[in-house]
C-alpha positions in Angstrom: 81.2 111.8 176.1 77.5 109.7 175.7 78.8 106.4 177.0 81.0 108.1 180.1 77.7 109.8 181.1 75.6 106.8 181.2 78.3 104.6 183.1 78.4 107.9 185.5 74.5 107.9 186.0 75.1 103.6 186.4 77.5 104.5 189.7 74.6 104.6 192.2 72.7 101.6 191.0 75.9 99.9 191.3 77.0 100.9 194.5 72.9 99.7 196.1 73.5 96.7 194.1 76.0 95.5 197.0 73.5 95.5 199.8 70.7 94.6 198.3 70.9 90.8 199.4 67.4 89.9 199.2 65.9 89.4 195.6 62.5 91.7 195.9 65.3 94.5 196.7 67.7 93.6 193.9 63.7 93.5 191.5 63.3 97.3 192.6 66.5 97.5 191.9 66.4 97.0 188.8 63.4 98.8 188.7 64.9 102.4 189.0 67.7 101.5 187.7 65.4 101.2 184.6 63.1 104.1 184.8 66.4 107.0 185.9 66.0 109.5 182.4 70.6 109.0 182.4 70.6 105.4 182.5 71.1 103.7 178.9 73.8 100.4 179.2 73.0 98.2 182.4 76.0 95.2 181.7 77.6 96.2 184.9 74.5 96.1 187.0 73.8 92.6 185.2 77.2 91.3 186.4 77.0 91.7 190.3 76.0 88.9 192.0 72.7 89.7 193.9 71.0 90.9 190.7 72.6 87.1 189.3 70.6 85.7 192.4 67.1 86.8 190.8 67.8 84.2 188.3 67.4 81.5 190.6 63.8 82.9 192.1 61.0 82.4 190.7 59.1 85.4 191.6 61.0 87.9 190.3 63.3 86.1 188.2 60.8 88.2 185.6 62.6 90.9 186.5 66.9 89.3 185.5 64.8 88.5 181.6 63.8 92.4 182.1 66.9 94.3 182.1 68.6 92.1 180.0 65.8 93.5 177.8 66.6 96.5 178.3 70.6 95.8 178.1 70.7 94.5 174.8 67.0 93.7 173.6 64.1 95.8 171.5 60.8 96.7 171.8 59.6 93.8 170.1 61.0 92.1 172.7 59.5 93.2 175.6 56.0 92.4 173.5 57.5 88.7 172.5 57.2 88.0 176.2 55.0 90.5 177.9 53.0 87.9 179.7 55.6 87.0 181.9 57.3 90.1 182.3 56.7 93.1 184.5 54.5 95.9 183.4 55.8 98.6 182.6 55.8 102.1 184.1 56.4 105.1 181.8 59.4 106.4 182.2 60.4 102.5 181.8 58.2 102.9 178.5 59.6 106.1 177.3 63.8 104.4 178.1 63.2 100.9 175.9 61.8 103.0 173.1 64.5 105.2 172.5 66.7 101.9 173.1 65.2 100.1 170.7 65.2 103.4 168.5 69.2 103.3 168.7 69.0 99.3 167.4 66.9 100.4 164.7 69.1 103.3 163.6 71.9 101.2 163.9 71.2 98.0 162.2 69.4 100.0 159.1 69.6 98.7 155.9 72.0 99.8 153.6 71.1 100.1 149.8 74.2 100.1 147.0 74.1 102.3 144.2 75.3 101.9 140.6 78.6 103.1 141.9 79.0 101.1 143.8 79.1 103.0 146.8 76.9 102.0 150.2 74.0 104.8 152.0 72.1 104.4 154.9 68.3 103.9 153.7 66.0 106.3 155.9 63.9 104.7 158.5 60.1 105.7 157.5 57.7 107.1 159.5 55.6 104.0 159.2 57.9 101.5 159.7 59.2 103.3 163.4 55.8 104.1 164.2 54.4 100.4 164.1 57.9 99.1 165.7 57.7 101.1 168.4 54.0 100.6 168.8 52.9 105.0 168.6 49.7 105.7 167.9 50.9 108.4 165.5 53.6 110.7 164.1 53.4 113.0 166.3 54.2 111.0 168.5 57.1 109.7 166.4 58.6 113.1 166.3 58.1 113.5 170.2 60.6 110.7 170.6 62.9 111.8 168.0 63.3 114.8 169.1 64.1 113.7 172.8 66.5 111.4 172.0 68.2 114.1 169.6 68.3 116.7 173.1 69.5 113.8 174.8 72.2 113.6 172.4 71.3 109.8 171.4 71.7 110.9 167.7 72.7 113.3 165.4 69.6 114.0 162.1 66.9 115.9 160.9 62.9 114.6 160.9 61.7 115.4 156.8 57.9 115.4 157.9 57.0 116.7 154.3 58.2 113.1 152.9 57.7 111.1 156.5 61.8 110.5 156.6 64.3 110.5 159.3 67.7 111.6 158.2 70.1 110.3 161.3 74.3 111.4 160.7 74.9 109.7 163.7 73.9 107.1 167.1 75.2 107.2 170.5 76.8 103.3 170.9 75.2 102.9 174.6 73.6 99.8 174.0 75.3 96.1 175.5 76.4 93.6 173.6 74.6 90.7 173.8 75.6 87.3 175.0 77.3 85.7 171.4 77.1 89.4 169.4 81.0 89.0 168.7 81.0 87.6 165.5 78.3 89.5 164.2 79.9 92.7 165.1 83.0 91.2 163.5 81.2 89.9 160.4 80.0 93.6 160.4 83.3 95.2 160.5 85.2 92.9 158.1 82.2 94.6 156.1 82.5 97.6 156.6 86.4 97.0 156.0 85.5 95.8 152.5 84.3 98.8 151.8 86.5 101.2 153.3 88.9 99.5 150.4 86.8 99.4 147.6 86.3 103.1 148.5 90.1 103.9 148.7 91.3 101.8 145.2 88.1 104.3 143.7 90.2 107.2 145.2 93.6 105.9 143.9 92.3 105.1 140.5 90.6 108.6 140.5 93.9 110.1 141.9 95.7 107.9 138.7 93.6 109.7 136.3 94.4 112.8 137.5 97.9 112.8 137.1 97.6 111.1 134.2 95.6 113.9 132.5 97.7 116.4 134.3 101.1 114.6 132.3 99.0 114.9 129.4 98.1 118.7 129.3 102.3 119.6 130.2 103.5 117.1 127.6 100.6 119.0 125.5 101.7 122.8 126.9 105.6 121.7 126.5 105.0 120.9 122.8 102.7 124.0 122.1 106.0 125.8 123.4 108.6 124.5 121.9 106.6 124.9 118.5 105.7 128.1 119.4 109.0 129.7 120.1 110.5 127.9 116.7 108.1 130.4 115.1 109.2 133.1 116.7 112.6 131.7 115.9 112.0 132.0 112.4 109.6 135.2 112.3 113.3 136.9 113.6 115.2 135.7 111.1 113.0 136.6 108.3 113.1 140.3 109.8 117.0 140.3 109.8 117.5 138.8 106.4 114.7 141.6 104.9 116.5 144.3 107.0 119.8 143.2 105.4 118.0 143.0 102.4 116.6 146.9 102.3 119.8 148.5 103.9 121.5 147.2 100.7 119.5 148.9 98.0 119.0 151.4 100.0 122.8 152.1 99.9 122.9 151.1 96.3 120.0 153.2 94.9 122.6 156.1 96.7 125.0 155.7 94.8 122.7 155.6 91.7 121.7 158.0 91.6 124.9 160.1 92.7 126.9 158.6 89.9 123.8 159.6 87.5 123.5 162.8 88.1 126.8 163.2 88.1 128.5 166.2 85.2 124.9 165.5 83.9 124.1 169.5 81.2 120.3 170.6 80.6 120.6 169.9 76.5 117.6 172.7 76.6 119.6 175.6 77.8 123.1 175.0 77.1 123.3 175.6 80.3 126.2 173.7 83.0 124.4 171.9 85.6 126.9 172.4 88.6 127.0 168.9 91.0 127.7 169.7 94.7 129.3 166.4 96.6 130.1 166.9 100.1 133.1 164.3 101.3 133.5 163.1 104.4 134.9 166.1 106.0 131.9 168.2 105.0 133.9 169.7 102.3 132.5 170.6 98.9 134.4 168.7 96.2 132.2 169.9 92.9 135.1 172.3 92.1 135.2 174.4 95.0 136.2 173.9 98.5 134.8 176.3 101.9 136.8 179.5 102.4 137.7 179.5 98.7 137.7 178.8 95.1 139.6 175.7 93.4 140.8 174.1 96.9 142.7 171.4 96.8 141.4 168.3 98.8 141.3 164.7 98.0 137.9 164.7 95.7 139.5 167.8 94.0 140.3 166.3 90.8 136.6 164.6 90.6 135.1 168.1 91.3 137.3 169.2 88.0 136.0 166.7 85.5 132.0 166.5 87.1 133.0 170.8 86.1 
């Protein structure tokens, strides 16, 4: 998004470069392009024939050098060659500081923590203020706020700790000649960090899977043990139930047999034991509906009587 906007902002100056046939007109065009508020890339303008022709003009060759600094240089590069370069107007000064800020944040140093991860080291107010030749922390904050509102970077400021917390930087700097090998080296280092992170994640995943398997095995063993214990308990209950029922039957028969035909010795009176057969008939010597009736247990009744 930011790159498209910057390229669109450069289009009018590319069109004007075709008619800037004189060295003065080409030099003025570089000043206009670097002063415009939305132009942040200049490689295409640098490649146009009329702008490249400034290198052959001693009076205006410095304008070509200045345009190169805006394309891939920094504020410090300008200060180092200030005596041989055209003076900057207010818009150019602000623009070059913004571009330098993008370079500083992109190339900010990294620190490695104890667990092997790398993180961006926050840039302090004092470092940025000195590098950008700003008079006060408030001037630095104004520059950072301007960059944030221009969508050049995303982040926050921490005046309490005098640090910046930048999360993203727009890719709006042109590539300097010979920068491809350095970029490839940076990409290789980034890939190595990504591979290390992936290996760390894979190790963590394997550890989680192993712990999950151990937990599932522990639960399975516990469930099997519980089932075995419950089976033993159920068998014990069945055994106790069977033993208790047999004892009750034996007790009933014993009592019946023991009391059948018993007489009271104290009073000399005969006790009569009434025993009911399966059909509900009294077999103790009498039958329902009549005395001394027959039946399968009538003999027993007479003996007991």
